[in-house]
Steps between C-alpha positions, in 0.01 A plus 500: 500500500634848409635713779309823563562573868810588701527491881797648679648427839614817678782478754835442334342503153347845458661676796838440660345422839652158580806661666258714702299196619833340592612812686174510699516127580860520612418785736211302644705185561784696654255589778507128584876463446449297184633540146401346169767420243445624143442140389240440777317822412473402132321174586199695628495779241148541357318381810256723684646672804298287741624174342854633480487578876327173593777307324794687657341539845463122505852448368650732764259376772364853561166571675207431266293767684733770362435425135198731446683796648815414308301496177367852570851625580649361177219622271506848649876515463491384137236762420729762658803377309315483166382856549854601576702311240279277287617492136344340191672195356651541151244469221178567689379771265614297200318179602171677574513682166584170326185330622278809471595530132385139453170559682576253776295511816739592782490397867719492808512212749715557807562341840525849649216668693277733301633815667848426371368406155307829478816691598715325237235536228492874572880530508539319168214688334334182373155535653335580168663201332363242741155345457530280812701475819508195725667484842571169669515666843145418594467166319494155651824419321787701360759418239611231408124424505338622172201671664620860460564445127168326443314783675676759290417308179135481614490874549634539145249247357797305372549123469823387668618354168491850346718655771872561518646594842821679580681395819833547673464245781499119500183487714331739257598290201355191667176690566469609136570151364257346748237741364564348155637825366813574298778648713794723411755529781733795553711383791756716676857463376619318812208257477491440124698176495242302703414177309135532598447785255483233233133457594425845357400549140768765457781657705627849420746727681291817477155608387653696215616172342145387436379534139252381238711199404519380862127559548420283199736231625343433840 
């Protein structure tokens, strides 16, 4: 079936916020005298904040009762950091123009809470380009579960088989493929050699590398 819909992830794909999430998480865990390695942090990239915290609080044997407050602290800090130094990833304007010129329906499906999504959408100036936004924050399951992508497709009146998703995280890629959608991954440079990316339909180094030939080939 011909592709006619594109759904974008947000953090690390459209805005360079992954280092900001990492900064906020590191500050939080330092309160408990704990520290994540870069490799450990990457394993939970793409998860919702709650699931990220549940995983690492269990790993470090930290009090489960603190998780809700820790989630609020991290989200508020990320919002502050994005306002202060959030920057678009290379190719954001290009990729939106690319799909607008081809009359694709355009959506955004993120693990982030809606208040952060709204902030980023405003910062990037893409509000008028989006026909649907879906946040996994209030859903029963987050990525790598496909629910957030399926909800976004539903809002766009799109069949999953007509959708192509853009992701930067392994958990996000799994969610897109579980939704039976095509998936283009744009991993960070230090994460690009992961063998698991082979499950994607296409891997590119930057959004600006995407073109008509690649679209027709997926």
